C-alpha positions in Angstrom: -9.6 52.2 38.9 -9.3 55.0 41.4 -6.6 56.7 39.4 -8.8 56.5 36.3 -11.7 57.9 38.1 -9.7 60.8 39.5 -8.4 61.6 36.0 -11.9 61.6 34.6 -13.1 64.0 37.4 -10.1 66.4 36.8 -10.8 66.3 33.1 -14.4 67.1 33.7 -13.6 70.1 35.9 -11.1 71.5 33.4 -13.7 71.0 30.7 -16.1 73.1 32.6 -13.5 75.8 33.1 -12.7 75.6 29.4 -16.3 76.4 28.4 -16.6 79.0 31.1 -13.5 80.9 29.6 -14.9 80.7 26.1 -18.2 82.2 27.1 -16.2 85.1 28.4 -14.6 85.5 24.9 -11.5 83.5 25.9 -9.3 82.0 23.3 -7.9 79.1 25.3 -7.4 77.6 28.8 -4.8 75.5 30.4 -5.5 71.8 30.9 -4.1 69.4 33.4 -0.6 68.5 32.5 -0.5 70.8 29.6 1.3 74.1 29.1 -1.1 75.6 26.5 -4.7 74.8 25.6 -6.3 76.7 22.7 -10.0 77.2 22.2 -10.1 77.2 18.5 -12.8 74.5 18.4 -16.2 74.8 20.2 -16.5 72.8 23.4 -18.7 69.7 23.2 -18.4 68.1 26.6 -21.6 69.7 28.1 -23.9 68.8 25.3 -22.8 65.2 25.5 -22.8 65.0 29.3 -26.3 66.4 29.4 -27.5 63.8 26.8 -25.9 60.9 28.6 -26.0 60.1 32.3 -23.4 57.4 31.9 -20.0 58.3 33.1 -18.4 56.1 30.5 -20.1 57.9 27.7 -19.5 61.2 29.3 -15.7 60.6 29.5 -15.4 58.9 26.1 -15.7 62.3 24.3 -13.1 64.0 26.5 -9.7 64.9 25.2 -7.0 66.4 27.2 -8.1 69.8 28.6 -11.6 69.3 27.1 -10.6 69.6 23.4 -13.2 68.0 21.1 -12.3 64.9 19.0 -11.2 65.6 15.4 -11.1 63.6 12.2 -8.7 60.7 12.1 -6.7 62.3 9.3 -6.1 65.5 11.3 -3.1 66.4 13.2 -5.0 65.6 16.4 -5.0 61.8 15.9 -4.0 59.9 19.0 -0.5 58.5 19.1 0.4 55.2 20.5 3.5 54.6 22.5 4.1 58.2 23.6 5.7 59.0 26.9 2.4 60.1 28.4 0.3 57.3 27.1 -1.2 54.6 29.3 -2.6 51.3 28.1 -6.2 52.7 27.9 -5.3 56.3 27.2 -3.0 56.9 24.2 -1.1 60.1 23.9 -3.2 63.0 22.4 -1.7 66.0 20.8 -1.8 68.9 23.2 -3.1 72.2 22.0 0.4 73.5 22.0 1.4 70.7 19.7 -1.5 71.7 17.4 -0.5 75.4 17.1 3.2 74.5 16.6 2.3 72.0 13.8 0.1 74.6 12.2 2.8 77.2 12.3 5.4 74.8 10.9 3.0 73.7 8.2 2.3 77.3 7.2 6.0 78.5 7.1 8.2 75.9 5.4 11.5 77.9 5.8 11.0 77.8 9.6 10.2 74.1 9.5 13.3 73.4 7.4 15.5 75.3 9.8 14.2 73.4 12.8 14.5 70.0 11.1 18.1 70.8 10.1 18.9 71.7 13.7 17.2 68.5 15.0 19.0 66.3 12.6 22.3 67.2 14.2 21.4 65.2 17.3 22.2 61.4 17.1 18.7 60.3 18.1 17.0 62.4 15.4 19.6 62.4 12.6 17.1 60.7 10.2 14.3 63.2 10.9 12.5 64.3 7.8 10.1 66.7 9.4 8.2 67.6 12.5 5.0 65.5 12.4 2.2 64.1 14.7 4.3 61.0 15.2 7.4 62.7 16.6 6.5 66.1 17.9 6.4 64.9 21.5 10.1 63.9 21.2 11.1 67.4 19.9 11.9 69.9 22.7 11.8 73.0 20.5 12.8 75.2 23.3 16.1 73.4 23.6 17.0 73.4 19.9 19.5 75.9 18.6 18.1 76.7 15.1 18.7 79.5 12.7 15.7 81.9 12.9 14.8 83.3 9.4 15.7 86.9 9.3 14.5 88.4 6.1 12.7 91.8 6.3 10.0 93.4 4.1 9.2 91.3 1.1 12.0 88.9 2.0 10.3 88.1 5.3 8.9 84.5 5.0 5.5 85.8 6.4 5.2 88.0 3.3 5.2 84.8 1.2 3.3 82.3 3.4 0.9 84.3 5.6 -2.7 83.5 4.5 -3.4 87.2 4.0 -0.5 87.8 1.8 0.4 84.7 -0.1 -2.2 85.2 -2.9 -2.1 89.0 -3.2 -0.9 90.9 -6.2 0.6 94.4 -6.6 -1.7 97.4 -6.5 -1.7 101.1 -6.9 -2.4 101.5 -3.1 -0.7 99.6 -0.3 0.1 99.8 3.4 3.5 99.4 4.9 3.8 98.7 8.7 7.0 100.5 9.7 6.6 100.1 13.4 4.2 97.8 15.2 5.1 98.0 18.9 3.9 100.1 21.8 5.8 102.1 24.4 9.5 101.9 23.3 11.4 100.4 20.3 12.8 97.0 20.8 15.1 94.6 18.9 12.3 93.0 16.9 9.8 95.8 16.6 9.9 99.6 16.2 7.1 101.7 17.7 4.0 103.0 16.0 4.3 104.1 12.4 2.2 103.1 9.4 2.6 104.3 5.8 -0.1 104.5 3.2 1.3 104.6 -0.3 -0.8 106.2 -3.0 1.2 104.8 -5.9 -0.8 106.5 -8.7 0.2 110.0 -7.5 3.1 112.2 -8.3 4.8 113.8 -5.4 5.4 117.0 -7.3 1.7 117.9 -8.0 -1.2 118.8 -5.8 -2.6 121.8 -4.1 -1.5 124.1 -1.3 -2.8 127.0 0.7 -2.2 130.5 -0.6 0.0 131.9 2.1 -1.2 135.4 1.3 -4.9 134.6 1.7 -7.2 133.1 4.3 -6.4 129.6 5.5 -9.3 128.1 3.6 -8.2 129.3 0.2 -6.3 127.0 -2.1 -4.0 127.6 -5.1 -3.4 124.7 -7.4 -0.3 122.7 -8.3 1.9 123.9 -5.4 1.2 121.5 -2.5 2.6 118.0 -1.7 -0.3 115.9 -3.0 1.2 112.5 -3.7 3.6 109.9 -2.7 3.5 108.4 0.8 1.4 109.3 3.8 2.7 108.5 7.3 0.4 107.8 10.3 2.1 108.3 13.6 5.8 108.7 14.0 7.2 107.0 17.1 10.7 107.1 18.5 13.3 105.8 16.0 11.1 106.0 13.0 13.9 107.6 10.9 16.0 104.4 11.6 13.2 102.0 10.7 12.5 103.9 7.4 16.1 103.4 6.4 15.9 99.6 6.9 13.3 99.1 4.2 13.3 99.9 0.5 9.5 100.2 0.6 9.6 103.8 1.9 11.5 106.7 0.2 11.9 109.6 2.6 11.7 112.1 -0.3 8.2 110.8 -1.3 6.6 111.4 2.1 4.1 114.2 1.6 1.7 114.0 4.6 2.2 113.0 8.2 -0.8 112.3 10.5 -0.3 112.1 14.3 -3.1 110.5 16.4 -2.0 111.8 19.8 0.9 113.2 21.8 2.4 110.1 23.5 6.0 109.6 22.7 5.6 106.2 21.0 3.5 108.1 18.4 5.3 111.4 18.1 9.0 111.4 19.3 10.2 110.3 15.9 8.7 113.3 14.1 11.6 115.8 14.4 14.1 113.1 13.4 12.1 111.9 10.4 11.8 115.5 9.2 15.6 115.9 9.4 16.0 112.7 7.4 13.5 113.9 4.8 15.3 117.2 4.5 18.4 115.6 3.2 16.5 114.3 0.2 14.4 117.4 -0.7 15.0 120.8 -2.1 13.9 124.0 -0.4 11.7 124.7 -3.4 9.7 121.5 -3.0 6.1 121.7 -1.8 5.9 121.7 2.0 5.2 118.5 4.0 1.7 118.7 5.4 1.5 117.6 9.1 -1.8 117.0 11.0 -2.5 116.2 14.6 -4.3 117.3 17.8 -3.8 120.9 19.0 -0.5 121.7 20.6 1.5 119.8 17.9 2.5 123.0 16.0 4.3 124.7 18.9 5.8 121.4 20.2 7.4 120.7 16.8 8.5 124.4 16.5 10.2 124.2 19.9 11.9 120.9 19.1 13.3 122.1 15.8 14.4 125.5 17.1 16.0 124.0 20.3 18.0 121.5 18.2 18.8 124.1 15.5 17.6 121.7 12.9 17.9 123.8 9.8 18.0 120.7 7.6 14.3 120.0 7.9 12.2 120.4 4.7 9.5 123.0 4.3 6.5 122.0 6.4 3.3 123.3 7.9 1.2 122.0 10.7 -2.6 121.7 10.7 -4.1 121.3 14.2 -7.3 119.4 15.0 -8.8 121.6 17.6 -10.9 120.8 20.7 -10.4 117.1 20.8 -12.6 115.9 23.7 -11.9 113.2 26.1 -14.3 110.3 26.0 -16.9 110.5 28.7 -15.6 107.4 30.5 -12.4 109.3 31.2 -12.6 111.6 34.3 -9.9 113.9 35.7 -8.4 112.8 39.0 -9.2 114.4 42.2 -5.9 116.3 42.2 -7.0 118.2 39.1 -3.5 117.9 37.6 -4.6 117.2 34.1 -4.4 113.4 34.4 -7.5 111.4 33.4 -8.5 108.0 34.6 -10.8 105.4 33.1 -14.0 104.9 35.1 -15.3 101.4 34.8 -18.7 102.6 36.1 -18.9 104.6 32.9 -17.8 101.8 30.6 -19.7 102.3 27.3 -19.9 98.5 26.8 -22.2 98.4 29.8 -25.8 98.9 28.5 -26.6 100.7 31.8 -24.1 103.5 30.9 -25.7 104.9 27.7 -26.4 108.2 29.5 -22.7 109.3 29.3 -22.4 111.3 26.1 -19.5 113.1 24.4 -19.1 116.7 25.3 -18.1 119.5 22.9 -15.3 120.8 25.2 -11.7 120.3 24.5 -9.0 120.5 27.1 -7.5 123.9 26.1 -8.0 126.2 29.1 -9.3 123.6 31.4 -5.9 123.1 33.0 -3.9 126.4 32.9 -0.6 124.5 33.3 -1.2 122.0 30.5 0.7 122.2 27.3 -2.5 122.6 25.2 -3.3 125.7 27.3 0.1 127.2 27.5 1.3 126.6 23.9 -0.8 129.5 22.3 0.7 131.9 24.9 4.3 131.2 23.9 6.0 134.0 22.1 7.7 131.9 19.4 6.6 132.5 15.9 7.2 130.4 12.8 10.4 130.8 10.9 11.2 129.8 7.3 14.8 129.4 8.3 13.7 126.4 10.3 11.3 125.0 7.6 7.9 126.1 8.9 5.7 127.7 6.3 2.7 129.9 6.8 -0.8 128.5 6.0 -1.3 125.9 8.7 -5.0 125.6 9.5 -6.9 125.2 12.8 -9.4 122.5 11.9 -12.5 122.6 14.2 -14.8 119.7 14.8 -18.3 119.3 13.4 -21.0 117.9 15.7 -23.6 118.0 12.9 -21.7 115.8 10.4 -23.9 113.1 9.0 -21.4 110.5 10.0 -21.2 111.5 13.7 -21.7 108.5 16.1 -23.0 108.8 19.6 -22.7 112.5 19.8 -18.9 112.5 19.0 -17.5 115.1 16.6 -15.9 114.6 13.2 -13.0 116.6 11.7 -12.9 117.1 7.9 -9.1 116.8 7.8 -8.5 116.8 4.1 -10.7 116.7 1.0 -9.0 116.2 -2.3 -10.1 115.2 -5.8 -9.4 111.5 -5.4 -9.0 111.0 -1.6 -10.5 112.5 1.6 -9.5 112.1 5.2 -11.7 112.4 8.3 -11.0 112.0 12.0 -13.0 111.1 15.1 -12.0 111.0 18.8 -10.7 107.8 20.5 -11.1 106.7 24.1 -7.6 107.2 25.5 -5.9 108.9 28.4 -5.0 112.0 26.4 -6.8 113.6 23.5 -6.5 111.1 20.6 -8.1 110.7 17.2 -8.4 107.9 14.6 -8.3 108.6 10.9 -10.4 107.2 8.0 -9.0 107.6 4.5 -11.6 107.2 1.7 -10.8 107.0 -1.9 -13.4 108.6 -4.2 -15.3 106.3 -6.5 -13.7 106.0 -10.0 -15.4 105.8 -13.3 -15.6 102.4 -14.9 -13.1 101.2 -17.5 -14.0 101.4 -21.2 -14.3 98.0 -23.0 -12.3 98.7 -26.1 -13.2 95.4 -27.7 -16.8 96.6 -28.0 -15.9 100.0 -29.6 -12.9 99.5 -31.8 -14.7 97.4 -34.5 -17.4 100.0 -34.8 -14.9 102.8 -35.2 -12.9 100.9 -37.8 -16.1 100.3 -39.7 -17.0 104.0 -39.6 -13.6 105.5 -40.0 -14.2 107.3 -43.2 -17.6 108.4 -42.1 -16.2 109.9 -38.9 -13.5 111.8 -40.9 -16.2 113.1 -43.2 -18.2 114.3 -40.2 -15.2 116.4 -39.1 -13.5 114.1 -36.6 -9.9 114.0 -38.0 -8.8 111.4 -35.6 -11.5 108.7 -35.3 -9.8 107.2 -32.2 -10.9 110.2 -30.2 -14.4 108.8 -30.3 -13.1 106.3 -27.6 -12.8 109.1 -25.1 -16.2 110.6 -26.1 -17.8 107.2 -25.5 -16.1 106.7 -22.2 -17.3 110.1 -21.0 -21.0 109.4 -21.8 -23.3 109.9 -18.8 -25.1 106.9 -17.4 -27.9 106.0 -19.8 -26.3 107.9 -22.6 -25.5 106.7 -26.1 -23.4 107.6 -29.2 -24.6 107.2 -32.9 -22.2 106.4 -35.6 -22.5 107.4 -39.3 -23.7 103.9 -40.4 -26.5 104.1 -37.8 -24.9 102.0 -35.1 -25.8 103.1 -31.7 -23.6 102.3 -28.7 -25.1 102.6 -25.2 -22.9 103.6 -22.3 -23.7 100.6 -20.2 -22.7 98.2 -23.0 -19.2 99.5 -23.4 -18.2 101.0 -20.0 -17.8 98.9 -16.8 -19.7 100.0 -13.6 -18.0 102.6 -11.5 -15.3 101.2 -9.1 -16.1 101.8 -5.5 -13.3 103.6 -3.7 -11.3 101.9 -1.0 -11.6 102.8 2.6 -8.9 102.4 5.3 -9.6 103.0 9.0 -6.5 103.7 11.2 -7.3 103.8 14.9 -5.0 105.5 17.4 -4.6 104.1 20.9 -8.0 103.4 22.2 -10.2 101.5 24.6 -13.2 102.0 22.4 -13.6 103.1 18.8 -17.3 103.8 18.8 -16.9 107.4 17.6 -15.3 106.0 14.4 -18.1 103.5 13.7 -20.1 105.4 11.0 -17.0 106.8 9.3 -15.3 103.4 9.1 -18.4 101.3 8.1 -17.6 98.7 5.5 -13.9 99.6 5.6 -11.7 97.5 3.4 -9.0 97.5 6.0 -9.3 98.2 9.7 -6.0 98.8 11.6 -6.7 98.4 15.3 -4.4 98.3 18.2 -4.1 95.1 20.3 -1.7 96.0 23.0 -2.3 93.1 25.4 -4.2 89.9 25.9 -4.4 86.8 28.1 -2.7 83.7 26.8 -2.9 80.6 29.1 0.5 78.9 29.2 2.2 82.2 28.6 0.5 84.3 31.3 0.7 82.7 34.7 -2.3 84.4 36.3 -5.5 86.0 35.3 -8.0 85.5 32.5 -9.2 87.3 29.3 -11.8 89.3 31.2 -9.2 90.7 33.5 -6.8 91.4 30.6 -9.6 93.4 28.9 -10.3 95.3 32.1 -6.6 96.2 32.5 -6.4 97.2 28.8 -9.3 99.6 29.1 -8.0 101.2 32.3 -4.8 102.1 30.4 -6.7 103.2 27.3 -5.9 100.2 25.2 -7.5 97.1 23.6 -7.1 93.4 23.3 -7.4 91.3 20.1 -10.9 90.3 21.1 -11.9 94.0 21.4 -10.4 94.7 18.0 -12.3 91.8 16.5 -15.6 92.9 18.0 -15.2 96.4 16.4 -14.2 94.9 13.1 -17.4 92.8 13.1 -19.5 95.9 14.1 -18.3 98.0 11.1 -18.3 95.0 8.7 -14.5 95.4 8.0 -13.2 93.2 5.2 -9.7 92.9 6.7 -8.4 93.4 10.2 -4.8 94.2 11.0 -3.6 94.2 14.6 -0.7 96.4 15.8 0.7 98.4 18.8 1.8 95.2 20.6 3.2 95.1 24.1 7.0 94.5 24.3 6.1 91.0 25.6 5.1 90.0 22.0 8.2 89.8 19.9 8.1 90.4 16.2 10.7 88.1 14.9 10.3 84.8 13.0 11.1 82.4 15.8 8.8 79.5 16.6 7.9 81.0 20.0 7.0 84.4 18.5 5.1 82.9 15.6 3.0 80.6 17.8 2.1 83.5 20.1 1.1 85.8 17.3 -0.9 83.1 15.6 -2.9 82.6 18.9 -3.5 86.4 19.0 -4.8 86.3 15.4 -7.1 83.5 16.4 -8.6 85.5 19.2 -9.3 88.4 16.8 -10.7 86.0 14.2 -13.1 84.5 16.6 -14.5 87.9 17.7 -14.5 89.3 14.2 -15.9 86.2 12.6 -13.4 86.5 9.8 -11.4 83.8 8.1 -7.6 83.4 8.6 -6.8 85.2 5.3 -8.6 88.4 6.5 -6.8 88.8 9.9 -3.1 89.5 10.6 -1.0 90.4 13.5 1.3 92.9 11.8 5.1 92.8 11.9 7.6 95.5 11.0 7.9 96.1 7.3 4.9 94.1 6.4 3.5 95.3 3.0 -0.2 94.8 2.3 -1.4 95.7 -1.3 -5.0 97.0 -1.4 -6.7 95.6 -4.5 -8.9 97.7 -6.7 -12.7 97.5 -6.4 -14.9 96.5 -9.3 
């Protein structure tokens, strides 16, 4: 009796901690005797304990670690005869069991591989699958199984992940070339994301007249189409060659969010790779990034005598300000530190506003200040073309948020790109790509019968090819109509579908806060947000989610919970997490898959999005972006 009472008391204490963590935005806590406890379901212990003073009733609803009871046909049904069961307390699936079973159920190839490895042991040679009845007997950490190793569209996640299993091909898609932070690893490359505009041709577009002012365009000479790259971390040229989804010769634009090496070190190497697949007469590659990029790239190419690079030009985003919560250290050496007392998430700190001052000239020894003073001009022998713009911010743009500026990076006929500053330890921006609305499709089944009936009359009226009337009808203005010789009148709204809303993709750089991007990114179809670190009980020995969020902000980064909150704020339709710490592997092992699933659940909870709208990205993941209707 004493042992039972002690167990009830311990369960109650852990239950209280469980709910306390959840109120802090936590995803899970560790329960007594368990390695992992997830918080996917809402806690119920307090509501019941307050309604009942009876200890028996209070403890009857408790499960291990405070997990609520589930339906009898769920994977959480109690199991008799388990190693941990007692006569009055049958074995209950631990939260770790739950997440493992969910992952195995979601990914059949991984399940089959583990079952095959288990069946080689004498005691489990008749095993048909990992189920609720035998999972406690399976020590997955001790099983030597074959980890699925397909990449790109051969990766099992591309077939079975909820976000991807029901998608179809589209004329626009995202390819995640690198999804790690800091340095490349064996399972993840560092930051690089590609946006493929599949309806475009790489050989058409517009460019700057090199003999005119920077703002003047000439037509049909620029690199308009193909593939756009966002960030280009170390080793990107190797990652690009590992996937058939990216053709180096089709890359037409490269956007850099900030100067840190895991976002920029791969740029010279990628240009060299691209140069082997392009002619000198091809349109130049357009490169965009914060000021200082032009001279840094010029020096890197000239020092390495890289004449193989293709024609390119650099457009710099000028005067990128630091977020007001970042303050220069007392040594005044150009290093900035995050001030928790200025945390913008604290309602008391609304007085801290963005300034209109960039860093150029503030520190005489910084690269941004020194680069314009260097006596090293552009050279066509090393690929650089004239016409690179200096793009200055606008503080009066209608989409400005909280006093932060906006850069009009590129405005083309069908797509435009804007940028806004991020909260990071160096000048950093996030980009929003917006597709222009497209006219609705013609409904030919409503027009062709009328044309056939009036064919001769249309010819008599001077229309030699009556089928040209199709184009005339499609181009009717809203509310317009067309009269045929027999008196039939076709109204535009009856034969033309409504205009299709353009798609919007928001790509954040490294950031502890994306508030400056909020108006630009509102109602984004896809939000790509970093989630460098988090707290996972059972994986992390010490700390909690609140401490992990604090540490992430201090280093200019975010957690999955922070990413989810921003997704909810801007009403994003889909949320893709990236820029993961090296602690989070990107392979298809059961350990990696369970951890990344837990990370997705943290973001889902904060964003209030279903599982098919949130994904923790992996290298070479391809996400088609469906057309709007």
